[in-house]
C-alpha positions in Angstrom: 3.1 38.3 16.4 3.5 35.1 14.4 2.8 33.0 17.5 -0.4 34.9 18.2 -1.5 34.3 14.7 -0.8 30.6 15.1 -2.9 30.4 18.2 -5.8 32.3 16.6 -5.6 30.1 13.6 -5.7 26.9 15.7 -8.6 28.3 17.7 -10.5 29.1 14.6 -10.0 25.7 13.1 -12.8 23.2 12.8 -13.6 20.4 15.1 -10.8 17.8 15.3 -12.9 14.9 14.0 -14.1 16.9 11.0 -10.6 18.3 10.5 -9.1 14.8 10.4 -11.7 13.7 7.8 -10.8 16.7 5.6 -7.1 16.6 6.0 -6.6 13.4 4.0 -4.8 14.3 0.7 -8.1 14.5 -1.1 -10.4 14.7 1.9 -11.2 11.0 2.1 -9.7 10.2 5.5 -6.4 9.1 6.9 -3.8 8.2 4.3 -2.4 4.7 4.2 1.0 4.7 6.0 3.6 5.5 3.4 6.4 3.2 2.4 9.1 4.4 4.7 8.9 3.6 8.4 11.3 3.4 11.4 12.5 0.0 12.5 12.0 -0.5 16.2 15.1 -1.3 18.2 15.0 -3.4 21.3 18.1 -2.1 23.0 18.7 1.6 23.7 21.5 3.6 25.3 21.0 3.0 29.1 21.8 6.7 29.7 19.0 7.9 27.4 15.2 7.7 28.1 13.0 6.9 25.2 9.8 9.0 24.8 7.5 8.2 21.9 4.0 9.3 21.0 1.8 8.9 17.9 -1.1 11.2 16.9 -3.4 11.5 13.9 -2.4 14.7 12.1 -2.0 16.0 8.6 -4.2 13.2 7.2 -1.8 10.5 8.5 -0.2 9.3 11.7 2.6 11.4 13.1 5.1 9.7 15.4 7.8 11.5 17.4 10.4 9.5 19.2 12.9 11.3 21.5 16.0 9.9 23.2 17.2 12.2 25.9 18.9 12.0 29.4 15.9 13.9 30.8 12.6 12.2 30.5 10.8 15.4 31.7 12.5 17.5 29.1 11.7 15.0 26.4 8.0 14.9 27.4 7.7 18.7 27.5 9.5 19.1 24.1 7.2 16.4 22.6 4.0 18.1 23.7 5.2 21.5 22.5 6.2 20.1 19.2 2.8 18.4 18.6 1.1 21.8 19.3 3.4 23.4 16.7 2.4 20.7 14.2 -1.3 21.3 14.9 -1.0 25.0 14.5 0.9 24.8 11.2 -1.5 22.1 9.9 -4.4 24.5 10.4 -2.6 27.2 8.5 -2.0 25.0 5.4 -5.4 23.2 5.5 -7.1 23.9 2.1 -10.3 21.9 2.9 -12.1 24.6 4.9 -13.0 28.2 4.1 -11.8 29.8 7.4 -8.1 29.0 6.9 -5.7 31.1 4.9 -5.4 28.7 2.0 -9.2 28.0 2.1 -9.8 31.8 1.9 -7.3 32.2 -1.0 -8.9 29.4 -3.0 -12.4 30.8 -2.4 -11.7 34.5 -3.0 -8.7 34.4 -5.3 -6.7 36.8 -3.1 -5.1 36.7 0.3 -3.7 39.7 2.1 -1.5 39.9 5.2 0.2 36.7 4.2 1.3 34.5 7.0 5.2 34.2 6.9 4.9 30.4 6.9 2.8 30.4 3.8 5.1 32.9 2.1 8.1 30.7 2.8 6.4 27.6 1.5 5.1 29.4 -1.6 8.7 30.6 -2.3 10.1 27.1 -1.9 7.3 25.7 -4.1 8.2 28.3 -6.8 11.8 27.2 -6.6 10.9 23.6 -7.3 8.5 24.7 -10.0 11.4 26.3 -11.8 13.9 23.5 -11.0 11.6 20.8 -12.3 10.5 22.8 -15.4 6.9 22.8 -14.2 6.6 19.2 -13.0 6.0 20.4 -9.5 3.1 22.8 -9.7 0.9 23.8 -6.8 -2.0 24.9 -9.1 -3.1 21.3 -9.9 -5.9 21.7 -7.4 -8.6 22.3 -10.1 -7.6 18.9 -11.7 -7.7 17.1 -8.3 -11.2 18.6 -7.7 -12.3 17.5 -11.2 -11.2 13.9 -10.6 -12.7 13.8 -7.1 -16.1 15.2 -8.4 -16.2 12.9 -11.4 -15.4 9.7 -9.4 -17.8 10.7 -6.6 -20.7 11.4 -9.0 -20.2 8.8 -11.7 -17.5 6.3 -10.5 -15.6 7.1 -13.7 -12.8 9.6 -14.7 -13.8 12.9 -16.4 -13.9 12.9 -20.1 -10.8 14.1 -22.0 -12.3 17.5 -23.1 -13.0 18.4 -19.4 -9.4 17.5 -18.5 -8.2 19.6 -21.4 -10.3 22.6 -20.4 -9.2 22.5 -16.7 -5.5 22.2 -17.8 -5.8 25.8 -19.0 -5.9 26.9 -15.4 -2.9 24.9 -14.3 0.3 26.9 -14.3 2.1 28.4 -11.3 2.7 31.5 -13.4 -1.0 32.3 -12.8 -0.2 33.0 -9.1 1.3 36.3 -8.0 2.7 36.4 -4.5 4.8 38.5 -2.2 5.0 39.1 1.5 1.9 41.2 1.6 -0.4 39.5 -0.9 -1.2 36.4 -2.9 -3.4 36.8 -5.9 -4.6 34.6 -8.7 -4.3 36.0 -12.2 -7.1 33.9 -13.7 -10.6 33.0 -12.5 -10.8 29.4 -11.4 -7.2 28.9 -10.3 -6.7 27.1 -7.1 -3.6 25.9 -5.1 -2.8 22.9 -3.0 0.4 22.8 -0.9 -0.1 19.1 -0.1 3.1 18.2 -2.0 5.4 20.4 0.1 3.6 21.7 3.3 3.8 18.4 5.2 7.6 18.4 4.7 7.8 22.0 5.8 5.8 21.2 9.0 8.1 18.3 9.8 11.1 20.5 9.4 9.6 23.1 11.7 8.8 20.4 14.2 12.4 19.3 14.1 13.5 22.9 14.7 11.2 23.0 17.7 12.8 20.0 19.2 16.3 21.3 18.5 15.4 24.6 20.2 14.3 22.6 23.3 17.8 21.1 23.4 16.9 17.7 22.0 19.8 16.1 20.2 18.4 12.6 19.3 14.9 12.3 17.8 13.0 10.9 14.9 9.8 12.4 13.4 7.7 10.2 11.1 4.7 11.8 9.4 3.4 9.0 7.2 6.7 8.5 5.5 8.0 12.1 5.7 10.8 11.5 8.1 13.4 13.7 9.8 16.2 12.4 11.9 17.7 14.7 14.5 21.2 13.4 15.2 21.4 9.7 15.8 19.8 7.5 18.4 22.7 7.6 20.7 26.3 6.4 20.8 26.8 7.2 17.2 24.2 4.6 16.1 22.0 5.9 13.2 18.2 5.6 13.0 17.3 2.7 10.7 14.4 3.2 8.3 12.7 0.5 6.3 11.6 1.3 2.7 8.5 -0.8 2.4 7.5 -2.9 -0.6 4.5 -1.1 -2.1 3.0 -4.5 -3.1 3.8 -6.5 -0.1 3.5 -4.4 3.1 5.1 -7.0 5.3 8.3 -6.9 3.3 10.9 -4.2 2.8 12.7 -3.1 -0.3 15.7 -1.6 1.5 17.0 -0.4 4.8 18.4 3.1 5.2 20.5 4.5 8.1 19.7 8.1 8.9 21.4 10.7 11.0 20.6 14.4 10.5 18.9 13.6 7.3 15.4 13.5 5.9 13.4 11.3 3.5 10.0 11.6 1.8 8.0 9.2 -0.3 5.4 9.7 -3.0 3.4 6.7 -4.3 0.3 5.8 -6.3 -0.8 3.4 -3.6 -1.4 6.1 -0.9 -4.5 8.0 -2.1 -6.3 6.9 -5.3 -9.7 7.1 -7.0 -10.0 3.7 -8.6 -9.2 0.2 -7.6 -6.7 -0.2 -10.4 -4.9 2.9 -9.0 -4.6 4.4 -12.5 -6.0 7.6 -11.2 -4.5 8.8 -8.0 -3.6 12.0 -6.1 -0.4 12.7 -8.1 -1.5 14.4 -11.3 0.8 15.7 -14.0 0.4 19.4 -14.6 1.6 18.7 -18.2 -0.9 16.0 -19.2 -3.7 16.3 -16.7 -3.4 12.6 -15.9 -1.8 10.5 -13.2 1.7 9.1 -14.3 1.5 5.4 -14.8 5.2 4.3 -15.2 6.1 4.9 -11.6 4.8 3.2 -8.4 6.9 5.0 -5.7 9.6 7.5 -5.2 11.7 8.0 -2.1 14.0 11.0 -1.9 16.8 11.5 0.6 17.8 15.1 1.4 18.8 17.3 4.4 15.3 19.0 4.6 12.0 17.2 4.5 10.6 20.2 2.6 13.0 19.5 -0.3 12.5 15.7 -0.1 8.7 16.1 -0.2 8.6 18.4 -3.2 11.3 16.5 -5.1 9.6 13.1 -4.6 6.4 14.5 -6.2 8.3 16.2 -9.0 10.3 13.0 -9.7 7.1 10.9 -9.7 5.8 13.1 -12.5 8.7 12.3 -14.8 9.3 9.0 -16.4 11.6 7.0 -14.1 14.9 7.6 -16.0 14.1 11.3 -16.4 13.3 11.5 -12.7 16.7 9.9 -11.9 18.4 12.5 -14.2 16.7 15.3 -12.3 18.0 14.0 -8.9 21.4 13.3 -10.3 21.7 16.9 -11.5 21.1 18.2 -7.9 23.5 18.5 -5.0 22.4 17.0 -1.7 19.6 14.8 -2.9 19.3 11.1 -3.8 16.4 8.9 -4.8 15.0 5.4 -5.1 12.4 5.0 -7.8 10.2 1.9 -8.1 8.6 1.6 -11.5 5.3 -0.1 -12.4 7.1 -3.5 -13.0 8.8 -3.4 -9.6 12.2 -2.5 -11.0 14.4 -0.3 -8.6 16.1 2.7 -10.1 18.6 4.5 -7.9 20.3 7.8 -8.3 24.1 7.8 -8.5 24.6 8.5 -4.8 21.8 6.5 -3.3 23.2 4.6 -0.2 23.1 0.9 -0.9 23.7 -1.4 2.1 
């Protein structure tokens, strides 16, 4: 039944070109490639074929690389996985009215909740509680306010408008269960941008594993999942890019059966100075200014995605304390001055 819903949702989605325009984090086009990217290797296991494809999806570029003894199996798995990503992307798209999230934001209620949405809502609530409200999916009214203000005037909204909209921002204003999602206040809206991409990448990885793929790497604009290694016990190597100098790297990570996600103020922003960007604090109503980028290492991309956003909201040292308090997660924080702050277990080469 779920597969039928996915196919119907994909069929009902808007034209691909319009969709790509809208699926940027704030509807302003493809996001700048994030600051984690695979390093290309020149030599591969001679017993494994390399199949790699890149497509524009989720407001960024998604690359899937598979290493497998069967080229045909790898090609088939890759095509099926891209279809899975397209289906799920349509479900979580908030930029059009004919998708579930679009309908919810328009009408304030959604019945017959898709199981994927329920799972992501549940996980989002977990991180809302864990971060004491730093990760909050109800920041959409603030994002809309900033987008409208900069589009119409070229300037940020005045302080009173921000203060007024802040009254709508609190995940406690959303009631949800498996049968219904309902807003408890007029004007509430949600965005799952800070967690849905990670969930989609995790589901894509699961799709590859179901197809028998043991060596693969999925990179969705810096949300990265490594399935196994790249053969013969050699890990996938990932470059953490310097946010100021794109041709330089901050660090190199080795991944095998792990995930990373990055949040940065340089990805999607409203002003040239990048003082106002897509990460907005649900506490203050403004974009945090003490942090430039956060990369989180975890087992699931869903978790790394949400935690990188939550960590960015905190001041750098507080963000480090949050990650240090958790089991199975590590982080690299780059502050506004370029200083690197690592959690206690961050792997240093």
